[in-house]
C-alpha positions in Angstrom: 3.4 -42.6 -3.9 6.8 -42.1 -2.3 7.9 -44.6 0.3 8.0 -43.1 3.9 11.5 -42.5 5.1 12.7 -43.1 8.6 13.9 -40.2 10.7 17.5 -41.5 10.2 17.0 -41.5 6.4 15.6 -38.0 6.5 18.5 -36.7 8.5 20.9 -38.3 6.0 19.0 -36.7 3.2 19.4 -33.3 4.8 23.1 -33.9 5.2 23.5 -35.0 1.6 21.5 -32.0 0.3 23.7 -29.4 2.1 27.1 -31.0 1.8 28.0 -29.6 -1.6 26.3 -26.2 -1.3 29.1 -23.7 -1.0 27.3 -20.9 0.8 24.5 -20.8 3.4 22.7 -17.8 4.7 23.0 -17.5 8.4 20.1 -15.8 10.0 20.4 -14.3 13.5 18.3 -12.2 15.8 19.3 -8.6 15.5 18.0 -5.7 17.6 14.3 -5.9 18.6 12.4 -8.1 16.2 14.8 -7.7 13.3 16.2 -10.8 11.6 19.6 -10.5 10.0 21.0 -12.8 7.3 24.5 -13.0 5.9 26.3 -15.5 3.6 28.6 -17.9 5.3 30.8 -20.8 4.0 30.5 -23.9 6.1 33.9 -25.3 7.2 32.7 -28.8 8.1 29.9 -31.0 9.4 31.0 -32.8 12.6 31.1 -36.6 12.6 28.1 -36.4 15.0 26.1 -35.4 12.0 24.4 -32.6 13.9 27.0 -29.8 14.3 28.0 -27.4 11.5 31.1 -25.3 11.8 31.8 -21.8 10.4 34.8 -19.4 10.8 34.0 -15.8 11.8 35.7 -12.8 13.2 35.5 -13.0 17.0 34.0 -9.6 17.5 31.3 -9.0 14.9 27.6 -8.1 14.9 26.8 -11.8 14.2 28.8 -13.1 17.1 27.2 -10.4 19.4 23.7 -11.4 18.1 24.4 -15.1 18.8 25.6 -14.3 22.3 22.2 -12.5 23.0 20.1 -15.2 21.3 21.6 -18.5 20.2 18.6 -19.5 18.0 19.7 -19.3 14.3 18.5 -20.4 10.9 20.7 -21.6 8.0 19.3 -21.5 4.5 20.8 -23.6 1.7 19.8 -23.4 -2.0 20.9 -25.4 -5.0 18.7 -24.1 -7.8 20.4 -26.3 -10.4 19.0 -29.4 -8.6 15.9 -27.6 -7.3 17.0 -28.5 -3.7 16.3 -26.1 -0.8 17.0 -26.7 2.9 16.4 -24.6 6.0 18.2 -25.7 9.1 17.2 -24.4 12.6 19.7 -24.7 15.4 21.5 -23.4 18.4 24.7 -21.5 17.8 27.6 -20.9 20.0 30.7 -18.8 19.5 34.0 -20.2 20.7 37.7 -19.9 20.3 39.5 -23.3 20.0 42.9 -23.1 18.2 43.1 -26.9 17.9 39.7 -27.0 16.2 40.5 -24.0 14.1 43.6 -25.8 12.8 41.6 -29.0 12.2 39.0 -27.2 10.1 41.4 -24.8 8.4 41.5 -24.6 4.6 44.0 -22.5 2.8 41.3 -20.6 0.9 40.2 -19.1 4.3 43.4 -17.0 4.3 41.4 -14.6 2.0 39.3 -13.6 5.0 41.7 -14.5 7.8 45.3 -13.7 6.6 46.7 -14.4 10.0 46.0 -18.1 9.6 44.2 -20.5 12.0 45.9 -19.2 15.1 44.9 -15.6 14.5 43.4 -14.2 17.8 40.8 -12.4 15.7 39.2 -15.7 14.6 36.3 -17.4 16.3 34.3 -20.5 15.4 30.6 -20.6 15.2 29.2 -24.1 15.9 25.6 -24.6 15.0 23.9 -27.7 16.5 21.0 -28.6 14.2 17.7 -29.0 16.0 15.5 -29.3 13.0 15.4 -28.9 9.2 12.9 -28.7 6.4 13.8 -29.6 2.8 12.2 -29.3 -0.6 13.6 -31.7 -3.2 11.9 -31.1 -6.6 12.4 -32.7 -9.9 14.9 -30.6 -11.9 14.7 -31.8 -15.5 13.3 -29.5 -18.1 10.9 -32.2 -19.3 9.3 -32.4 -15.8 9.0 -28.6 -15.6 7.3 -28.5 -19.0 5.0 -31.3 -17.9 4.1 -29.3 -14.7 3.4 -26.2 -16.7 1.1 -28.0 -19.1 -0.7 -29.8 -16.2 -1.2 -26.5 -14.4 -2.4 -24.8 -17.5 -4.9 -27.6 -18.4 -6.2 -28.5 -15.0 -5.5 -25.5 -12.8 -3.6 -27.8 -10.4 0.1 -27.7 -9.8 2.0 -30.9 -10.5 2.7 -33.3 -7.6 6.4 -34.0 -7.4 9.3 -33.7 -5.2 9.5 -34.0 -1.5 8.9 -31.6 1.3 9.7 -33.0 4.8 10.3 -31.6 8.3 13.1 -33.4 10.1 14.0 -33.4 13.8 17.6 -33.6 15.0 16.7 -33.6 18.7 15.6 -37.1 19.3 
């Protein structure tokens, strides 16, 4: 049986699981009950360990949706490691040229050719309020074992972790 992790260790695990994932899906509240998702590349995780930063155009459907309802979901997936994380949080759209310069990476010029001072750029800051992760064994041998166990016993294998993590306390 896995040893219970402290809340701090669970938060660190979430950060570790998402740090190398290139693209997250940002889900916002569209019109009515509609949820809308779109791929986003995270620019950084603040030293506070709770705030994720994204570059965006300053007048887009997603920024308008966030201004109407700041509750968002970020979904991260690393199938090669069988790691999956969903992060819930509160988003805010802001323009801060100093922060834009701090977070700027030259590859962002593809989407924002005007550079970090471009007036068409905004930042989206997502303060994590909670997360849930699934960390499953990824080796072929373990998957083969799971298949055999399920076939023979009718029960799925036990393995991996699934935890809910709070970032609010």
